[in-house]
PATOR-591093 format. One record per residue: residue in one letter; x, y negated, z of N, C-alpha, C, O in turn. Coordinates in steps of 0.1 Angstrom, whole numbers, plus 5000, padded with zeros to 4 digits. Each point is the difference from the previous one (the first is absolute). Layout:
N
aXYZXYZXYZXYZ;...
//
This chain:
679
m500950125000499149885000500949885000500949985009;p498949924982500849884999499849915012499050025008;d501849884993499949915012499049894997499949915009;s499450094980499049904998498950015010499750105006;p499749784998498950005009498850084995499850014988;l499550055021498750074997498849925005500049975011;v499150014980498749945004499050114999499750064990;i499749985022499150115001498649945004499949925009;t499150124983498749965003499050125001500250104994;a498849885014498950095000498749924996499949885002;a499150194992498849944996499449925011500050045012;l499449854985499449915010498750055005499150024992;p500750005021498750055005499049894999500349885002;y498550154995498949904999499649965013499750085009;a500249794993499749945014498550005002499449905006;n499950214991498650015002499650125008498950035002;g502250045003499750125007501350055007501149944998;s498850185009501150055008500950084991499650054989;i501649975016501050094993499550155003499850035012;h500150054978499750145002501250094998501049964996;l498850175007501250094999500550024986501150044998;g498049944992500450004986501049894997501050024993;h498649865012501049894998501350035007501149974994;m498950105017501250025008501050094992501250005003;v498350084988500950084992501049914993501250035000;e498349874994500949914992500949915009501249994997;y498349965014500849925009501150085006501149955002;i498650175002501050095006501050034990501250015003;q498450034985500950034989501049894997501250025000;a498249864999500949884997500949975011501249964999;d498350065014500849965011501150105002501149965003;i498750174995501150105000501149964990501250015003;f498449964985500949964989500849885005501250004998;a498149905007500749885005501050025011501149965001;r498450125009500950035012501250084996501149985005;y498850124985501250074996501049904994501150015004;h498449904987501049914994500649915009501249964999;r498149995011500649925011501150085007501149955003;m498650185001501050085006501250024992501150015005;a498750004982501150024990500849874998501050014992;g498649885014500849884998499649914989500649914996;h498250134997499649924989499149885005499350025010;k500749874983499149895003498650034995499749984988;a499550085021498650044996499049915006500049995013;l499249954979498949905005498750064997499650024988;f499650005022498650064999499049905002499849945011;f499450034978499049895000498650064998499850094993;c499349845013498650034998499149885004500649915005;a498150104993499149895003498650055000499750114994;d499449825012498650034999499549944987500349894996;d498950194997499249964988498749945005499250075005;t500649804992499049935008498949934992499149955006;h500950064981499049934992499050094994500150125000;g498849824995499050084993498650005006499949955012;a499250104981498650005004499750085013499249965008;p501450164994499750085012500249935013499350015009;i501849914991500349925012498949895002499649975011;m500049974978498949905001498850065006499349945008;i500350184987498850065004500150045015499049985008;r502150074996500250045014499849885009499450005011;a501349894985500049875008498549955001499649965011;r499750054978498649955000499250095009499149945008;n501050194991499350095009500349985015499150025008;e502149954995500449985014499849865005500249975012;g499349944979499849865004501349935003500049915009;t501150124984501349945002500649954987499350004990;t501949975010500749964988500950114995500550085007;p499849914979501050104995501449995007500650105003;e499849785001501249985007500050075013501150065004;a497849945003499950075013500150154999500650075008;v498849984981500050144997501450054998500550105006;i500249834985501450044996501049985012500950085001;e498849825007500949995012499850115010501050055005;r497850004996499750115010500750134995500650075007;f499249964980500650124995501549994998500750105001;h499949784997501449985000500650055013501050075001;k498449885010500550045013499950155003500950065005;e497950004991499850145001501050084992500650105005;h499649864983501050084991501450005006500650105001;l499849785004501449995006500150095012501050065002;e497949955006500150085012500150154996500750085006;d498549964984500150144996501350044994500650105003;f500049814989501350024994501050025010500950085000;s499149835010500950015011499950135008501150065003;a497749984999499850135007500650124993500550095006;f499549904981500650114992501449984996500650064991;n500049845015501549974998500249964985501150034995;i498049904999500249944986500849875002499449915006;k501850084989500849885003500249924987500950024992;f498249885007500149904989501149905003500149965012;d500649994978500849885001499149875000500449905006;n498550114987499049895000498750064996499850074990;y499149895018498750044997499249874999499849935009;h499750044979499449874997498550014996499450105004;s500149814989498649994996499949944986500849914996;t498350144995499849944987499349875001500049924991;n499350055020499449875002501049915007499849955011;s501250024982501149925005500449894989499750024989;e501049885016500449894991501050064990500049964988;e501050135017500950054990499350084989500449994989;n498650085015499350094990499249914990500050034988;r499449865017499349914991501049944990499749994988;v501449955017501049944991500550104989500149964989;l500250165016500650104990498950044990500350024989;s498550005016498950044991499849904989499850034988;e500249845016499849894990501250004990499849984988;e501450035018501250004992500050114989500349984988;i499450145016500050124991498949984990500250024988;y498649935016498949984991500449904989499850024988;l500849865016500349904991501150044991500049964988;k501050125016501050064991499350094989500449994989;l498750095016499350094990499249914990499950034988;k499549875017499249914992500949934990499649994988;s501549955016500949934991500650094990500449964989;g499750175014500550104990498950044990500350094992;g498549865009498950044991499350135004499450064991;h500849985021499450135004498749995007499550115005;i500049774997498749985006499049954990500349904993;t498550155007499049964991498749985007499850065011;t499249874984498749995006498950054990500249984988;r498850075018498850034992498850015009500150035012;n498749954982498850015008499650155002500050084991;v499649955021499550135004498749995007499749905007;e499450204992498750005006500250055015500750105002;q498849825007500150035014498750015007499049944996;a500950135015498850005009499949875007501049955005;y497849994995499849875006498750005009499050054995;c501149915017498849995009499449864999500649905004;d498250104991499349874998499549955014499849885002;t500050215008499649965013501249935007499849895006;d501350174994501249955007500849904992501049945004;k498650054983500749914991501550024999500849915002;m499550224995501550034999500250134992499150094999;f502149914994500450124994500350105011500649975010;l499150164987500250105010501350094997500050064990;p500949935020501250104998499450145000498950035005;d502050064990499550144999499450065012499050075000;r501749895012499550065012498849935006499550045011;f500049864982498849935005498850064992498949945001;v501350164991498950064992499950145004501050085001;r497849975002499750145003498950054990499249924996;g500950215002499050064991500350154997500650065008;v498849994982500150144996501150024990500149934990;c500850175013501150024991499550044986499150084999;p501449854991499650034986500550144995499550054989;r501450015018500550134996499350125006499450094993;c500549915021499550125007498649975006499450095005;g500249784996498749975006500049995015499049995006;a502250015000500149985015499549865003500349904994;e499050095017499449875004500949925010501050065005;n498849814996500749925009501549994997500850015010;q499649984978501450004996500449854997499249924996;y502150065005500549864997500049974985499950094992;g500449795005499949954986501250034992500149974988;d501050105018501150034992500450154999500650044990;s498950045020500450145000499050085009499349945008;c500650194989499150095007500850085010500950074996;d498749935016500650085010499750154999500850085005;v498249954987499650144999500750074989500650115002;c499349834986500650074988501449944996500750064991;g499649835015501349934997500149924987501049954997;a497850034997500049924987500349865003499649945010;h501049994980500249865000499249934989499950064989;y499649835014499149934990499949855003500449965011;a499049974980499749865003498749985008499150095000;s500849805008498949985009498749994991498950035005;t501249934983498949984991499450144996498950014994;e501950105007499650134996499150075011499350094998;l500849865014499350065012498549994998499549904996;k499950225007498550004998499349965013500650025011;e498349924988499249955011500849925009500050015013;a500949904981500949925008499349905009498949954997;r501750025014499449895009501249935007501150065002;c498749825002500949925007500150055014499050025007;s502250014998500250065013499849895011499950045012;l500049844984499749895010498649985003499549995011;c499750004978498649975002499050114995498850005003;g501850104989499150114996499449974986499350094995;a500849795000499349974987500850064989501250015000;p498150044989500750054988500749884993499549904998;p501850124999500849904994499649984985499650104993;s500649785002499949984986501450014994501050045007;r499149934980501450014993500349864994499149944994;k502150025009500549874994501450024995500750085004;m499549834986501450004994500949925009499649895005;s501750154996501049925008501350024993500350114994;s500549785006501350014994501050065009500249955012;h500550164984500950075008501450004994500249984988;y500850035021501450014995500550144999499750095009;f501049944980500550144998501550004997500549914994;f500150195012501450034998500250094988499550115000;r501349854990500250084988501050115003501249984996;v498450125010501050115004500650064988501250055001;s498149964988500550074988501249934994500850064993;d499549815011501249934996501250075005501149984995;f498850105015501150065007500250154998500650075008;i498749984982500150144997501550044998500450115005;p500449824987501450034998500750015014500950095002;a498949825007500650005013499650125008500850065007;l497949984992499550115007500750134994500350095008;e499849924979500650114994501550025004500550115003;n500149774998501450005004500250055015500950075004;y498149885004500050045014499850155002500550065009;l498649994982499750145000501250094997500150115005;e500949844988501150074996501150015011500850095000;g499149835010500950005011499750115010499150094998;d501549905014499750105010499349955012500150055012;a499149844986499349945011498850085005499549995011;l500050104980498750075003500250155000500950054994;q498350025014500050145000499450054987499249934994;p501250195002499650064987498550004998499449964990;e499850075021498650014999499449864997499049984993;i501649925013499549864998500449954987499249934993;k501950115002500449964986499050054990499649934991;n499950205011499150064991498749925000499449974990;f500149995022498849915001500249874992499149964993;l502049985010500249874994500150014985499549924992;a501250185003500150034985498650014994499749954989;t499450135018498650024995499349875000499349974990;w500849955020499349875000500549914989499249934994;l502150075004500549914989499550054986499749914992;k500250225006499550054987498549954998499649984989;e499750025022498549964999499949854998498949964996;g502149965005499949864998499749935013499350055009;l501149824992499749925012499149894997500249924991;r498850065018499149894999500549885008500750025009;d498849864987500449895008499350015014499050065002;w501749895008499650025014499449875005500749895000;d498150125005499349895006500649965013499950085010;i500849814991500749965013499349895007500549945010;s498250034987499349895007498750055005499450104996;r500149835014498750035006499349865003500749905004;d498050104994499349885003499849985015499850105007;g500149774997499749985014498650025003499150004991;p500550035022500950005012500950125000499550114997;y501749885007501050115000501149975010500449885000;f500050215008501049985009501450034994500350124998;g500449784998501350024993500649864996499649905006;f501350114985500649874995499449954988499650074991;k500149805008499549934989501050014988501249985002;i498250044986500949994988500449854998499149925000;p502150054997500449864998499249944989499850054989;g499749835014499249924991498550045000499249944993;e500450155015498650045001499449975014500849995010;e497949984991499449975012499350115007500050015012;d499550084980499250115005500350144994499150084999;k502149934997500550134995501350045007500849925003;y499250215000501150055009500750124994499550074991;f501849955013500750124996499450125005499650015012;y500250094980499550135004501050065010501349984999;v498350085012500850055011501250084995501150005006;w498750084983501150094995501149924993501150054997;l498749825001501149924994500949955012501250024999;d498349935012500849955010500550105010500949985008;a498450144993500450105010501450054998500850005009;p499650054979501450054999501049895001501250035004;i498449854993500949895002500449995015501049935004;g498250135004500250005015501450075003500649975010;y499850124981501350065002501149905000501049995008;i498949924982501049894998499849895011501149965005;s497750014998499849895010500550055014500449915008;a499550224995500550055013501549985001500549975010;a500250054978501449985000500449855001500949965006;k498249964987500249855000499949955015500849925004;n498250135003499749965014501250055009500449925008;w500150204989501150055008501349914998500749975009;a499549994978501249924997499949875007501049945005;g497850004996499849875006500250015015500549915006;k499250215000500250015015501450045004500549975011;t500250104979501350055004501249944993501250025003;g498549894987501149944992500550104989501049974994;g498250145003500450094990499949954986499349894998;n501350174993500049964986498950064992500150124996;f498849815002498850054994500350044985499650114995;d501149804998500350024986500850134997499850074990;a501149965020500850124998499150135001500550104995;l498449895011499150125002499150014988499850124995;w499649785000498950014990500349934987499250014990;k501949925009500349934987501350044994500150094992;s501049845012501350014994500950115005501050044994;g498750015018501050095007499950144995499250044990;d501650055016500150144996499250095010500350125000;a498849825007499250085010499250114992499649984989;k500250135018499350124994498650005007499950015013;i499049984979498749985006499350144999499950064990;h499649985022499350135001498649985005499849955011;h499250084980498649995005499550145004500450104993;f498949915018499350135004498549974999499549915007;i499850184985498649984998499350134999500750114998;g498049895003499250124998499650014986500149914992;k499550215004499850034985498749934995499849994988;d499449965022498849934996500249864995499149944994;i502150005008500249864996501250004990500649894998;v499750224995501050004990499749914988500949934995;y497850075001499649924989500449855002500549944991;f499250015021500349865002501549975001500449894996;h500350215010501449975002500950034988501249985000;t498250074989500750024988499549914989500749914995;l498150115001499549934988499849855002500049924991;f499850045021499849855003501249945007500549904996;w500050165014501149955008501349984992500649905001;i499750204992501350004992499949884990501049924999;p497950074993499949884991500049875007500649904995;m498850095017500049875008501449965003500449894999;l500450215005501449975004500949974988500849915000;e498950174989500849974988499749864994500949944996;g497950025005499649874994500349885008500049894996;s500450145017500249885009501550005005500349915007;g500550184988501449995003500550065013501149975005;y498050115001500450075012500550144997499750064990;k501150005020500550134998498950115001499049985007;k501150124985499050115000500650115010501250005002;p497950075004500450115010500950104993499750054989;d501449985018500950114995499450145002500350094992;k498949925018499350135002498649975005499849915009;i499350174986498650005006499850145005499850094992;h500249935021499850135006498550025002499449935008;v500050174985498650025001499750135008500650104997;h498549895013499750125008498550034998499249924994;g500450205010498750054998499149965012500449925009;f498450134991499049975011500250095012500650104999;l498849865012500050085012498750085001499049944998;t501150185005498850085003500150045015501150015005;i497850025001500050045014499450145001498850024997;n502050075008499650145000499450054987499050075000;g501749894989499650044987498849924994499650034989;e499949885018498849924996500449864996500949945007;k498550004983500249864998499649925012499150035007;m501649854995499649925011498649954997499749934990;s499450095020498649974998499349965013500250085010;k499149814991499449965012498850105003499750045011;s499650004978498950095002500450145005499250075007;k502049974990500550135004500850005013500550105004;g499749785001500849985012501450024998500850035010;t499749954978501550014997500649874997501150004994;f498249895008500649874998500649955013499349955009;l502050064992500749975013500849874999500949994991;n498849925018500849885001501250025008500050095008;a501049824991501250015008499649995015500650075008;r498449854995499649985014499350135005500050025013;d499450064979499450125005501150095005499950075010;y501249944982501250085004500649955013500350075009;l499949804992500749945011499150015013500550035011;s498249954987499150015012499950145006499750015012;a500750094980500050145005501250035008500150105006;g500949804994501250025008501050094994501050055007;v498949984980501050084993501249914996499849894994;n501450165008501249934997500149964985499950094991;p500249785005500049974986501250054993500050024988;e501150015019501250054994499750144994500750044990;l498450035016499750144995499449994986500250084991;l498949825007499449984986501149964990500050054989;r500949865015501249974992500750124996500450024988;y499950075021500750124997499250094991500650054990;y498249975013499250094992499849954985500250084991;y499649795008499949944986501450034993500050034988;a501149955019501350024994500250144995500650034990;t498850075017500150144996499350024987500250104993;k498949815003499150024989500449924988499650024988;l501149875015500349904989501150044991501150025004;k498549984983501050024989499849894990499149915001;h501850084990499949894990499150044989500450004988;t498350035015499050044991498749935003499949935010;v499250084981498749945003499050105005498749985000;d501750145005499150105005499449945013500649935007;d498150124995499449965012500650075012500750104999;l499149845013500650045012498950045010499149925002;d501050205004498950045009500549995014501050065004;l498249875004500250005015499250115006498849985003;n501850144998499350125006500350005015501250025003;f497949965005500349985014500550135007500849995010;q498850134985500650125006501450014996500950035008;d499449944980501450004995500849895007501250025003;f498249864999500649895007500550045014501249985003;v497950095005500450045013501150104999500950005008;f499050104983501050104999501349954996501050035007;r499149884984501349954995500749915009501250025003;v498149895003500749915009500450075013501149975005;n498250134999500450085012501150094997501050015007;a498950064981501050104997501349944995501150055003;e498849834990501249944995500649895008501150015005;l498149894997500649885007500250025015501049965005;v498050115001500150025014500950125003501049995008;n498650134987500750125004501450014994500950065007;k499349904981501350014994501049895003501150025004;v498449854994500949895002500149955014501050005006;a497849965000500049945013500550115010500849965009;n498850164989500450115010501550034999500650035010;l500049954978501550014999500749915010500950035006;g498649844994500649905009499850045014500949995008;s497950054995499650045014500950115005500550005012;r499650114980500750125005501549985001500750095006;t499949814988501449985001500449885009500850025009;i498549874990500349885008499750035015500749965009;t498250114994499650025014501150095007500349985012;i500250124981501150085005501249925004500750015010;l499749904980501149915003499849915011500949975009;n497849974992499749915011500150075014500449945010;k499350194990500050075013501450055004500250055012;n500849954979501350055003500949895005500549924992;a499850085021500849895006501450004995500649904999;t499950224998501450014995500249924987501149944998;l498050074993500149944987499849855000500349934990;d499050025020499849865002499349934988500449894996;n498650184998499349954988500949964988499649924992;r501550145007500949964990500250124990500150115004;l499949854983500150104989501550055000500949925004;a499350204991501450054999500949904992499649954990;g501650035015501049914993500550064987500349924991;e499750215008500550064987499150124997499450065009;l500549974979499250124995500950094992500949964993;g498850175009500850104992499650004985499149934996;e501750144997499850004985498650054996499349944992;s500250175015498750054996498949905004499049994993;q501249945018499049905004499949894991499049954996;r502250005000500149894990499450044987499349934993;g501050205003499450054987498550005001499349974990;f500150085021498650005002499449864998499049994993;l501549915014499549874999500249944986499249924996;n501950114998500249954986498950054990499849934990;e499650185013498950054992498849905001499349984990;f500549965022498949915002500449864993499249944994;i502150025007500449884994499950014985499849904993;a500550225002500050014985498649984994499949974988;e499150045020498649974995499749864999498949964994;s501949955011499749855000499749954987499049924998;g501950114992499849954987498750044993499349924994;d500450215007498750054994498849945006499049964993;i501050035021498949945006499849854996498949954999;a502249985000500049864996499449994986499149914998;k501350184993499449994986498550035000499249944993;e500450155016498550035001499249885006498949974995;y501749965014499349885005500049894989499049944998;e502150054994500049904990499050034988499549914994;a500350225004499150054990498650015005499150044992;c500649925020498750015006499550155001498850025000;d502150075000499750145002500150045015500950085003;f498349865005500250015014499750145005500750055010;s498450034983499850135005501250094999500250095008;l500649894981501250084999501049965011500750095005;a499449784998500949965011499650075013500850055008;i497949954995499550075012500350155000500450055011;k499450014978500350155000501550025002500350105007;r500549824988501550015002500349985015500850085006;v498649825001500249985014499550125008500750045010;c498250024987499450115007500950124999500250085009;r500449944979500950114999501349985009500450105006;l500149784994501149975009499650025015500850055008;a498049914995499550025014499950155004500450045011;d499250044979499950155003501550055002500250085009;k500749874983501450055001500549965014500750085007;a499149794997500549965013499450085012500750035009;n498049994990499350085011500550145000500250065011;q500150004978500550134999501450015007500350095007;y500549814990501349995006499950005016500750075007;i498449854998499849995015499550135005500450055011;d498750024982499550135004501150105001500150085009;e500849924981501150095000501149975010500550105006;k499849784997501049965009499650005015500850015009;k497949984993499450015014500749915010500650055009;p499449824989500749915010499550025014500849975009;w498050074993499550025014500850115007499950015012;d500850084980500850115007501449965001500950085004;l499549794993501449975000500449905011501049935000;k498250085011500349915012501450025005500649915005;n499950214994501450035006501149984990501150035003;d498649924985501049984990499849864995499549984989;p500949925018499849864997500549964986499449924993;a501750135003500649974987499150044988499749934991;a499950205010499150064990498649935000499549974990;l500050005022498749935001500149864994499149964993;s502049975010500249874994500050004985499449914994;e501350195000500050004986498650034994499649944990;v499750165016498750044994499149885001499249974991;l500849965021499049895001500449884991499149934995;a502250055003500549894991499550034985499549914993;v500550225003499550044987498549984999499549944991;g499850115019498549985000499649865001499049964992;i501649965016499649865001500349924988499349914996;n501950124998500449934987499050044989499749924992;a499950215008499150044989498749925002499449964991;f500150035022498849935003500149854996499149954994;r502149995008500249874997499949984984499449904996;l501250194997499949994985498650014995499649944991;l499650155015498650024996499249875003499249964992;a501149975019499449885004500349894989499249924996;i502150075000500449914990499250024987499549904994;y500450225002499350044988498549975000499349974990;l500150035022498649985002499649855004498949975001;k502149955001499849865005499049924991499249935005;p500950084981499149924992498550055002499149924998;v500750205006498750065002499449975014498949965001;v501950075009499549995014500949915008500850045008;p499249834989500949905006499949995015501049995007;a497850024999499949995014500550125008500749995010;f499150134984500650125005501549995000500750035010;v499949924980501549994999500549895009501250015004;e498149884998500449905010500250075013501049965007;k498250134997500250075013501350085000500750005009;v499550074979501350084999501249915001500950035007;e499149854987501149915000500249955015501249995004;r497749995003500149965014500650115009500949985008;i498750154990500550115007501550024997500850035009;l499649964979501450024996500949885002501250014999;k498249885005500749885003500949964988501249985001;v498150004988500649964987499349884994498849975004;e501949964988499449894992498950064991500150114996;p499049804999499050054990500750074989500949954994;f498650175002500650084990500049934986499049934997;e502150084996500149964986500250134992500450105006;w499349904981500250124992501450055001500350124999;a500749795001501450045000500350085013501050085000;d498249915010500350085012499850154998500450085008;s498949964981499750144997501350064994500050134998;l501149805000501250064995501050035010501250034997;r498449965016501050045011499250065011498849995001;y502050065009499350055012500849945012501149954999;l498350065013500549945012500850105008499750115001;t501549845004500850085010500449915011500249884998;g499850185014500449925012499149895004500449915007;h498450104988499049895002499150035012499550115001;q500349795008499250035011498549954997499849894995;i499350205008498649974996499249975013500550025011;g498249954987499249965011499150125004500250114996;q498849865012499050105005499050034989499549914993;f500150215006498950044991498749945004499749995012;e499549974979498649955002499150074990500450044989;r498449995015499050074992499949934986499749885000;l500550194989500049944987498750004993499649914994;m499750215007498850014992499150105007500450115003;d498349864999499050095005499450084989499849954989;r499850185014499350084990498649944998499449945010;v500150074979498649964997499150125000500350104996;d498549875010499050115001498949984990499749884996;m499750235000498949984990498849925006499349934993;k500650075020499049925006500249854998499149924999;d502250055000500349854998499649964986499449894999;v500950194991499649964987498550014997499549934992;e499950155016498550014999499449875005498949964995;k501849975014499549875004500149904988499249914999;v501850104993500149924988498850024991499449904995;m500350225002498950034991498749965007499149954992;a500850065021498749955006499849854999498949965000;a502249974998499949854999499449974986499449894999;a500650204991499549974987498550045000499750114996;q499449815009498650035001499450014987500349924991;k498850185007499350014987499149884998499349965010;v500649994978499149904997499050044990500050124995;e499049805002499050034990500650044987501049934995;a498650184999500550044987499949894989499049935000;p502050064991499949904990498950034990499450115000;a500349794992499050014990500350124990501250024997;k497850054999500250114990499549964987499149914999;p501450154990499549974987498550034999499550095006;a499849824987498650024998499750134993500850034990;p498250055013499850124993499649974986499249914997;a501250184994499749984985498550044998499550085008;k499949864982498750034997499950154996500950054993;k498050015011499950144997499750034985499249944994;a501650155001499850044986499050115001499650055010;k499949994978499150114999500650125006501150044996;e498250035013500550115007500150124991499150044993;v502150025007500250124992500550115009500949985007;k498450134993500450115008501250074995500050044988;v501049985020501250064996500250125010499949985012;e500550134982500350125009501249975009501149964995;e498750055018501049975009501150115001499650125001;k501649844998501150095002500450015014499949905007;p500450224998500450015014501349915002500950004992;e499149945020501149915003501350085002500050105007;e501049864987501350075001500649975014500249885003;k500150235004500449985014501550025001500650064991;g500049895019501450025003501049904994501250005003;l498349914988500949904995500049875008498949965004;i502249994998500249875008500849914992500850044991;d499049835012500949904993501450005007500250055011;f500849904981501350005006500149915012500750035009;d498449864991500049915012499650085012500549985011;d498550124988499650085011501250095005500350015012;f500450054978501150085004501149925007500750055009;s499649834986501149925006499749965014501049965007;k497850064998499749965014500650115009500149985012;v500150144983500550115008501549995002500750004990;d499750005023501549985003500550145004499950045011;l500850024979500650135003501549985004500749934993;r499750145018501449985005500550135005499350095004;t502049924995500750125006500049985016500149895005;a499950225002500050005014500850125005500050114994;k500749875017500750115006499350055013499649925008;v500250214993499350065012501150025011500950074998;v498949855012501050015011499550095012500850045008;a497949984993499550095010498750064995499349944992;a500350185013498850064996499550095012500850065007;e497949954994499450085011498650054996499349934993;k500350195012498750054997499049935009500349965011;i498550024984499049935008499050115006499550084992;e500449915021499150105006498650004995499549894997;k499950225002498650024995499849954986498949974996;a502250024996499949964986500950094992501249964998;e498350154997500950104994500649954987500950054995;k498449854998500549954987501049885001500649964991;l499449985021500749875001501450005007500250075010;l500749854984501349975007500049855002499649924992;k501050055020500349855002501549984997500950065006;l499349854984501449974995500349865005499249915001;t502150075003500549875002501049974988501050084998;i498649824995500849984987500749865001499649915007;d501650094986500749874999499849954986500350074990;v499249805009499849944987500849875000499649905005;g501650114989500949884999500449955014500149885001;g500150205009500449965013498949985010500249975011;v498550044984498949995009499350135002499750074990;q500249975022499450135003498549985002499549905006;r499750204989498550005001499550145001500750104995;p498249925012499450145000499250034988499449914994;l500550215002499250054989499550145003500750095003;v498049934995499450135002499750064986499449934992;a501150195006499950074987499450145002500350075009;g498849964981499350135001500850114993499650064990;i501649965015501050104993500450115009500950084996;a498549935016500550105010499950144996500850095004;k498349954986499950134996501150044990500250124996;h500549784999501050024990501549965004500950064995;y499249855015501349965005500050005015499049965006;t502150095000500149995015500649865003500549934992;a499350035021500649885004501549994998500549904996;e500150225007501550004999500449984985501049944997;e498350124994500349994986499949854995500849964991;m498349975015499849864995501149905004500249904993;v500450125019501049915005501249994990500550104996;g499849785000501149974991499649994986500849964991;k497950085005499649994986499849864996499549915008;t500750064979499649874994498750024993500050084991;i499049855012498750024994499649874993500749895001;v498250114992499449884994498749975007499150095001;i500749795003498749965007499349894993500649924993;v498150065009499349884997500249915012499450025011;a501449884988500549925011499049895004500049955012;n499050014979499149895003498650055002499149924999;l500750215005498750055004499649955013500850005010;k498049954992499549955013500150125010499750114997;p500949865015500150105011498650065003499049925000;r501050205004498850065005500450115010501150055000;k497949985009500350105011499550144996498950024995;l502050085007499750144998500350075013501150005005;m497950075001500250075012500649905011500850045008;g498749844992500549905010501349944997500549925008;i500250124981501349954997499949904988499450044990;e501249845011500049914989501050054989501150035003;s498449984985500850034988500249884991499049954995;q502350015004500349884992500650044986501249994998;g497950064994500550044986499550144997499350065008;m501049994980499650134995501250054992500549944991;l499950195011501050064992499450054987498850045000;l502049974990499650064987500350155000501150045003;a498050044992500250144998499250054989499149934995;v501350194999499250064990499550135005500650075008;n498249974988499350125005499250074989499249944994;d501250185004499350084989498850085006499550094992;g500149895020499050075006500550115010499350035009;e501950024988500650105009501349955006500250015012;r500649924980501349955004500049855001499349944993;l501550015016500149855002501549975000500850075007;a499649834986501449955000500049855001499349934993;i501550025017500249865001500849944989500850074994;v498949815002500849934990501249945006499949925009;s501350114985501249945004500949964988499850064990;p501149845012500949974989500950114997500550075010;v499949964978500950104996501449985006500650095006;s499949784994501249975006499849935013498949945002;e502050075007499949935013499949854999500949944993;m498150005012499849854999499849945014499550075009;p500949814993499849935013498549995003499250004990;s500449985022498649985004499649864996500849915001;g497950074996499549874997500149954986499649894997;i501050204994500149964986498650014993499350095002;k500449814991498749994993500050114988501050004993;v497950075006499950104990499249944988498949955003;s501650064985499349944989500050094988499549974989;
//
């Protein structure tokens, strides 16, 4: 990575509502990226702002009997509190309703106009004769012209997803007074996006976009580009178009300019060089956005920057949507979770940062927040593998008066070689952070954690009380391995690692610290690093998402003449891939087994799943003895709801095949660690 400054942005949250867990995917992704680069010594600046203009905010203010300014101020405060709770560290968080944004919006518009890229023409608009005003799209309600759903807005349908003009809406009415609107002509301003097709084609040839996004953009370019209506008639909450009294910039014109104005505001407060970031300098600009706003950030934003002399983004990182337990986020299904729902349940925000990181790749694939998997992974990996490594080594050192909390001054060749294997991973993990392939970085860290814990298991420091020299070496290796894991995880779980830094009595980790280990260093007292999360805790998160009234449904189609058709029997046994993907199959190691009294078919197994032990009751006693099962690696359904059998809670189900006479448990052909996902 060159020494050029990095400008990192995340899409601007709309100041009309709360931050939800889907939003948090992007802010956590961008924050991890920024934190890694800061650790690596790069000048990384992370900017964002509230998106504050448009009709929805006007409507909310009107309904609440307040002003748009009061609405956006309230949500600005709430957004900042939520970001802080999730350790999202912006260098500047601004607002599009700012003087910097107004000046920049006018400047960019006037440059486009002077270049001949702005034109005007008359368009037909909805007009309320009662309120004597043109109606913004969100001030018109009616029946969707595509699917017939009732009570839809004048620009898009929440049911079928169709986009249309407000004049196409059926049975339209003014949302202010309820009167049906008339139609009037109004002069609107248009941005000639097609003037920039060569610039877009050139941008497409670079490496700024993921392959999937390039394909979308190429298709859109082939279909041709229409002029973009960048104006709205008053009343409208936004910036007036220069030279006009009652016409305003459409919110999507000034919203992305918020990226630039946040940097401008930062420069004014810190004395930083604004031009070096967005104009003449060699800064590298990275946008992080969701796949739902690719259209605006490519076909409109790139031409706006090209035509006004500003730098275009060097990378646009596009991520997919968040699903909850395999379901789309939906208020009616109780899967629409706000950040505050999560926080109010008392679940550590760092756990969500970690879980998202285990899922995030540089693709546009959707990401599923499966709460069974969430509990399993954070407990098995972050708590049992990483935090527990620190606990089982540092506490022994703390209790040994002879060693005086000091790491060994020298390490033998084999110990140095072992730690060098951890150091050797630094470069690959760095590349994975730079490429936004966080899931690969986490997998690499977990493999190292397994290796470190295996080393401690084999060396048994608890049995070396009478050999201080050997004990000192073993603990120095274990604690140094733990330290390296903490360095590698710092971009993901910064608060967790702050505790590690405090325990080890070291300065805040930089990435270069991963290229060495500590000897002769005196550490502090261990403190609890991370508590296990319980399924009951995350159930509180789900409980916070109260079900609401189901959304409007498409109107039923008119009945056609009934024709009797011979019914075919329903094909049974077929499921969608989405249904299959909800099943979490994992390897497990049987560590204990016993017969259950008065249950001739049942065995009670104690299984280890990635370091977490759980009970499992299996109906295999007629085919396997308890002694036979101990030590076997089996495959289980790990996310099955617990249930009681013969008074014993069973947390999972093992897989077996049965031909009616014989039964055989399913096991991997080769020996595999416990907790590995079966796919």
